[in-house]
Every structure is written in structure tokens, then in C-alpha cells.
C-alpha positions in Angstrom: 21.3 -28.3 -4.2 18.7 -25.3 -5.3 16.3 -24.2 -2.3 13.0 -22.1 -3.3 10.7 -19.8 -0.8 7.2 -21.0 -0.6 3.9 -20.0 1.6 2.3 -23.2 3.2 -0.9 -23.2 4.4 -2.0 -25.9 6.9 -4.7 -27.2 8.5 -3.0 -27.0 12.3 0.6 -25.9 13.7 3.3 -26.6 11.8 6.1 -26.0 14.6 4.2 -28.8 16.0 4.3 -30.8 12.2 7.7 -32.9 12.1 7.1 -33.6 8.6 7.1 -30.2 7.4 10.5 -29.1 9.9 12.3 -32.0 8.3 11.8 -30.4 4.8 13.4 -27.4 5.4 13.8 -24.2 7.5 10.8 -21.7 8.4 12.0 -18.3 7.8 8.2 -16.2 8.5 5.4 -17.2 10.7 2.1 -16.2 9.4 -0.1 -16.9 11.8 -2.6 -14.4 10.3 -3.4 -16.8 7.2 -2.1 -19.5 9.2 0.6 -20.5 7.0 4.5 -20.2 7.0 7.3 -19.3 4.6 9.3 -22.4 4.6 12.9 -22.6 2.2 13.5 -26.1 1.0 15.0 -27.8 -1.7 13.9 -27.7 -5.0 13.4 -31.5 -5.2 11.1 -32.2 -2.5 8.2 -29.4 -3.2 6.2 -32.5 -4.2 7.0 -34.0 -1.3 5.6 -31.2 1.0 2.4 -30.9 -1.1 1.7 -34.9 -0.5 1.5 -34.0 4.1 -2.0 -34.9 4.8 -1.8 -31.8 6.8 -1.0 -28.7 4.3 -4.1 -27.7 2.6 -1.9 -25.5 -0.3 1.5 -24.5 -1.1 2.1 -21.4 -3.3 4.8 -19.9 -4.6 6.2 -16.8 -4.1 5.2 -13.6 -6.6 7.1 -10.9 -7.6 5.9 -7.8 -6.2 6.4 -4.0 -7.6 6.4 -0.8 -6.5 3.7 0.7 -8.7 5.4 3.9 -10.4 4.2 5.3 -13.7 2.0 19.6 -10.2 -1.3 19.9 -11.5 -3.4 18.2 -9.5 -7.4 17.6 -9.6 -8.6 19.0 -6.7 -9.6 16.6 -3.6 -10.4 19.6 -1.9 -8.4 19.1 1.3 -8.3 23.1 2.3 -11.9 22.0 4.4 -10.5 19.8 6.3 -7.5 22.1 7.7 -10.3 24.8 8.4 -11.8 22.4 10.5 -8.2 22.1 12.2 -7.9 18.1 10.8 -4.7 17.3 10.4 -4.3 13.2 11.0 -2.7 13.9 14.3 -2.5 10.8 16.5 -3.5 8.8 13.6 -1.1 5.9 12.4 -0.7 4.8 9.1 1.7 1.9 8.0 3.7 2.0 4.1 4.2 -0.9 3.1 7.1 -0.1 0.9 10.7 0.5 -0.1 11.3 1.8 3.2 11.0 5.8 4.6 14.0 8.2 4.8 14.4 10.8 7.7 13.8 13.5 6.2 12.7 17.1 7.5 9.2 17.0 6.0 8.5 13.6 8.0 10.5 14.4 11.3 10.9 17.9 11.8 9.8 19.5 14.3 9.1 16.7 15.7 9.9 12.9 14.9 6.4 10.9 13.5 8.3 8.3 12.1 7.1 6.0 15.0 8.0 2.6 14.1 10.5 1.2 11.2 10.1 -2.6 10.6 12.6 -3.9 7.8 12.0 -7.1 6.7 14.6 -7.3 3.9 17.5 -6.7 5.8 16.7 -6.6 9.6 18.4 -2.8 9.6 16.5 -1.0 12.4 17.3 2.7 11.5 14.7 3.9 9.4 15.8 4.4 5.5 14.8 4.2 1.6 17.4 3.3 -0.4 15.1 3.5 -3.7 12.8 6.5 -3.1 9.3 4.8 -3.7 8.3 4.7 0.0 9.1 8.2 1.4 7.8 9.7 -2.0 4.3 7.6 -1.3 4.3 8.6 2.8 5.2 12.3 1.7 2.2 12.7 -0.1 0.1 11.2 2.7 2.1 12.5 5.6 4.4 15.4 4.6 4.3 18.5 6.5 6.1 20.6 3.6 8.6 22.2 6.1 11.1 22.2 3.6 8.5 24.0 0.9 7.1 26.3 3.0 4.1 24.4 2.6 3.7 24.1 -1.3 4.0 20.3 -1.2 2.6 19.5 2.3 0.5 15.9 2.2 -2.5 15.3 3.1 -2.5 14.2 6.9 0.9 16.4 7.7 0.4 15.8 11.3 -0.2 11.6 11.3 1.9 9.1 12.9 4.3 7.4 10.1 5.1 3.4 10.3 7.5 2.6 7.9 7.8 -1.0 7.0 10.4 -2.2 4.1 9.0 -4.6 1.8 10.7 -3.8 -1.1 14.6 -3.9 -1.9 16.4 -0.9 -3.7 15.2 -1.7 -6.7 11.3 -1.3 -5.7 10.8 -5.4 -6.3 10.4 -7.9 -3.9 8.4 -11.3 -3.1 5.0 -12.1 -1.9 6.6 -13.7 1.1 8.5 -10.8 2.5 5.1 -8.5 2.1 3.5 -11.4 4.4 5.8 -10.8 6.7 5.2 -7.2 6.6 1.2 -7.2 6.5 2.2 -9.8 9.9 3.8 -7.0 11.7 1.3 -4.5 11.1 -1.3 -6.6 13.0 1.4 -8.0 15.6 1.9 -3.8 16.0 -1.7 -2.5 15.7 -2.0 -1.5 19.1 1.3 -0.3 20.2 1.5 2.1 17.4 -2.2 2.8 16.7 -2.1 1.8 13.2 -5.0 2.7 11.7 -4.2 2.6 8.2 -2.5 0.0 5.7 -0.9 1.7 2.5 0.2 -0.5 -0.1 1.8 1.2 -3.3 2.3 -2.3 -4.7 1.0 -4.8 -6.5 1.7 -8.1 -8.7 -0.4 -9.6 -11.7 -2.5 -12.4 -12.5 -4.3 -13.2 -9.0 -7.6 -14.0 -7.9 -8.5 -12.8 -4.8 -9.9 -16.5 -4.1 -6.3 -18.1 -4.2 -4.1 -15.4 -3.0 -2.2 -15.7 0.4 -1.9 -11.6 0.5 -5.3 -11.0 -0.3 -6.2 -13.5 2.8 -3.9 -11.6 4.4 -4.9 -7.8 3.5 -8.2 -9.1 4.3 -7.3 -10.2 7.7 -6.0 -6.9 8.5 -9.4 -5.6 7.4 -11.5 -7.7 9.6 -9.0 -6.8 12.7 -9.8 -2.9 12.3 -7.3 -2.0 9.6 -8.4 0.2 6.6 -6.2 -1.4 3.5 -5.6 1.2 0.8 -3.9 -0.6 -2.3 -2.5 0.4 -5.5 -4.8 -0.6 -8.8 -1.5 -0.8 -10.3 -0.3 0.6 -13.8 -1.4 -2.6 -16.2 -4.1 -0.2 -17.7 -5.9 0.3 -19.8 -7.4 -2.6 -20.8 -10.3 -4.8 -19.0 -9.1 -6.7 -16.0 -5.7 -5.6 -15.1 -6.3 -4.2 -11.5 -3.1 -5.9 -9.4 -3.0 -7.8 -6.5 -4.0 -7.1 -3.5 -6.0 -4.8 -5.3 -8.2 -7.4 -6.7 -9.2 -7.8 -2.9 -13.4 -7.7 -2.5 -12.8 -5.8 1.0 -10.2 -3.5 1.0 -9.9 -0.1 -1.1 -8.0 -0.3 -4.5 -7.5 3.2 -5.9 -6.9 4.1 -9.0 -5.3 7.2 -11.0 -7.9 10.1 -12.0 -5.6 11.9 -14.2 -3.8 9.0 -15.9 -5.0 10.2 -19.8 -2.1 12.4 -19.1 0.8 11.6 -21.1 3.3 10.5 -18.4 7.2 9.4 -18.7 8.4 6.8 -16.3 12.0 5.3 -16.2 12.0 7.2 -20.3 8.7 5.3 -21.2 6.0 7.7 -22.3 2.7 6.5 -21.1 -0.7 7.1 -21.3 -4.2 5.4 -19.6 -2.1 3.8 -17.4 -4.3 3.1 -14.6 -5.5 -0.6 -13.8 -9.2 -1.1 -15.0 -11.3 -4.0 -13.4 -13.3 -6.0 -13.0 -11.1 -8.7 -11.4 -10.6 -12.3 -12.1 -13.7 -13.2 -9.8 -15.8 -10.5 -12.0 -15.6 -7.6 -8.6 -16.0 -4.2 -9.9 -12.4 -2.8 -9.7 -11.4 0.5 -8.4 -12.8 1.3 -5.8 -12.4 5.0 -5.8 -9.7 7.3 -7.8 -7.0 10.2 -7.0 -5.0 12.2 -8.8 -1.4 10.1 -9.7 0.1 12.3 -12.3 3.0 14.1 -11.9 2.6 14.0 -8.4 5.4 15.9 -6.2 6.5 15.1 -3.0 9.5 14.1 -0.9 12.8 13.0 -2.3 14.8 10.3 -0.5 18.6 11.3 0.1 19.8 7.4 0.4 18.0 6.6 -3.0 20.2 4.4 -5.4 22.4 7.1 -7.2 22.0 6.2 -10.7 18.2 7.0 -10.7 16.6 8.7 -13.5 14.2 11.1 -11.6 12.3 14.4 -12.4 13.8 16.0 -9.3 12.0 19.7 -8.8 14.1 21.2 -6.3 16.8 20.1 -3.7 14.3 17.9 -1.1 11.3 17.0 -3.9 10.9 15.3 -6.9 7.7 14.4 -9.5 6.5 11.0 -9.8 3.0 9.2 -11.2 1.8 5.9 -11.0 -1.3 4.5 -8.5 1.2 4.5 -6.1 1.2 8.1 -5.9 -3.1 8.0 -5.7 -3.3 5.5 -2.8 -1.8 7.9 -0.1 -3.8 10.7 -0.9 -7.0 8.3 -0.3 -5.1 6.9 3.0 -4.4 10.6 4.4 -8.1 11.7 3.6 -9.0 8.6 5.7 -6.2 9.7 8.7 -8.1 13.3 8.5 -11.6 11.6 8.8 -10.2 9.1 11.5 -9.1 12.4 13.5 -13.0 13.6 13.8 -14.3 10.0 14.1 -11.9 7.8 15.7 -14.4 5.0 16.2 -15.6 4.5 12.4 -15.1 0.9 11.3 -13.2 0.0 7.8 -16.7 -1.3 6.3 -18.0 2.5 7.1 -15.3 4.4 5.8 -15.4 2.6 2.8 -19.3 3.1 2.8 -18.3 7.0 3.1 -15.9 7.2 0.6 -18.4 5.7 -1.6 -21.3 8.7 -0.6 -18.9 10.9 -1.4 -16.7 10.6 -4.6 -17.3 12.5 -7.4 -18.7 10.8 -9.9 -16.5 11.8 -13.6 -18.6 9.9 -16.1 -16.4 6.8 -16.6 -17.6 3.6 -17.1 -17.6 1.7 -13.2 -14.5 -0.4 -14.1 -12.7 2.7 -14.5 -13.5 5.1 -11.7 -15.1 2.7 -9.1 -17.4 5.6 -7.5 -15.4 8.3 -8.6 -13.3 11.2 -7.4 -12.2 11.2 -3.7 -13.4 14.8 -2.4 -12.4 15.1 0.9 -14.8 18.1 1.5 -17.5 15.9 1.1 -16.0 13.1 3.4 -15.6 14.4 6.6 -18.8 16.3 6.8 -21.1 13.6 6.4 -22.5 13.3 9.9 -26.1 12.4 8.9 -24.6 9.3 7.4 -22.6 7.8 10.9 
């Protein structure tokens, strides 16, 4: 009989609820939102919904990597002149995995942890390449390019959480499991930032378990940075979890440039607000067109990639803009480790450069790292 996976929000403990356990197999515990992922026969769905202690039942949704150099400047050199590199700050990348390429593991291995929700492997890998490219933008040290393609925070700690498969696709159940793991391991790996260059369309913040989960990370002191998605330029095209009121949602500042994604020529791709709950989004912009970063040697061989040289490739999308902001926050936290997520969000707002676009296109404006790290008067 055909089975389905659903996310079950519960009023108590589902482990002690015999009615729920009798219907199927619990695949993941999600205490972060007092829920579980349950695999049940398809014909048992209505019976599950009618259990008194069940608050809500959500079908799993498809999640995809947000992929769509000349860069607009984000003034990162000012941070390096102050000796900032993100050292000691942990960024969790919830993505397609992390390939242990030289720019991330030499001269020291900065992949301090790896969790594979998809296949359960323990050794870091990335069979798609998206996650490695994203991690390189935030954390690569440019070793193989003599610094030319160095990331924003080249000495930060890297925590890889594989939630997407070889084809860059996944589902909300696996993403929720990855988010739960990040919260459970926050102290162990000093995870201060969670980067989600992923998204799913058509969700409202009020009813989305993924939004509830990332907001729980935020409330527990982890800065969540998510992509606005590549479904623009129409209004109301922000993807989840970027629709959350709390977290930092990043759009591409240079999406007016035509870019090629998997053979398609796209322009004005960055998601625009408002969200279905009438929240202005994105919050901030960073460069996202034709960004050069790390090439995973474990990627699928049939991918059509714009390889720059043996170790790097060029990709575009709000996925690429998002880790620039995550890297900038790592630099800020190295300088001011006591900052809360709300304080960091406020500082990003005050330091951004207004580009003159409508607010539901640009949010506060373009990331400016020099202004961001020199805001002592606002602390």
C-alpha cells in the first residue's frame, strides 16, 4: 500500500500517543516545533487528522536550491584591515552538502561537523555542488586562486548539513530534521548563523512548519539567513522560509543583469514581496549574478556548469547572495560576539545602502560591510 510522509503538530507527546504510533512509523522527532514526521498509509490520513491531540497535519513540500565576476561592492576589505576573518564563528550551511575542497580544509580543516539527513553518511560530501559553492562564498579562503576567489569570512567554522539530494531537491521533512539538528548542536559547534539558500513557494508564515522551525532557531540565538528565491520579478514571489517576519531574507542586488541558468536566460529573477502575510521582503540585497566560488569535485558529471578553472565555477541566484550576508554577520560576530539576532538585524538595516528601488524589491538596500562593522554607537 502506498505510504506518505506528513508533519504532525501535537498538543502533547506523540511518543506516548498510542493512536498516532499505531498508524505508522515516526521518522523524525521535531521538538523544535513540538511535532514529528510520520510515515503512514495514504488511506490513514483522515484517521490521523481526527485524533484529538493532533493540532495540524502538513503534507511535506518540495524544497529546492535557489540557483539561477563582476560584483557590486560590499566593502569587505575594511573588515580585513581590522583583522576580522570570522575566526571561531560557526556557520551551518543547510544545503546539498559540503565537499572538502582545499579552500575549506587547508591549511586547517574548518569543516568542524557534517550531518547527512538524506543518506546518513558521516564523511563530508556534496554530490550536487550547490552547497559547496554557497559555503565558498561565505567561508572559502581562496587558497587555490591565491586569494582571488576568497569568501567573505575565510576563517569561520563550517558546519555542513545535507538536506537536499544529488539533483538539488528535497522535502520539508528533511529540512526540518536538519534544522532540529542545528538547534541540538548549537553549543557543541558554536553555531551562530544558519544559512538556507533554499526555498519553497506558496507558503504563508502563519501555517508553515519550516517558518516555525527557523523562528525557533532565531529565538534560541542563531541568526537565520535565507534566500528570497528566484521567482521574481512579480510581487509576492518570496519563497519559504524567507517569508518569516523574524529572519533575514536576502535578495540579489544585480538581478537586472541577464544570467544563464541551466540553459535558460533569465533577468530580474530575485523574489519580491510582500509575503502572503503582508510582510515587506526581502530585508537586504547582496550580489547574486555570475558569482565565482568553489567547485565540488563530487558533483554529478552531467551538470552543465560554467567552470572558471579547475577549482571554481560561476553560478547566479539568491542562493549566492545569501552567504555573502551570512559571511558578513560572521565578521560582525567575531568583533562583537555578544550580539543577539535582533541586534544584528537592526545593524544591517542601519548600515545598508539605499539603491532607490521599491521597498519590496530591495528591503533596506545593499549590504555594506564597512558600515556594518563600524557601528559601535548603535550597540
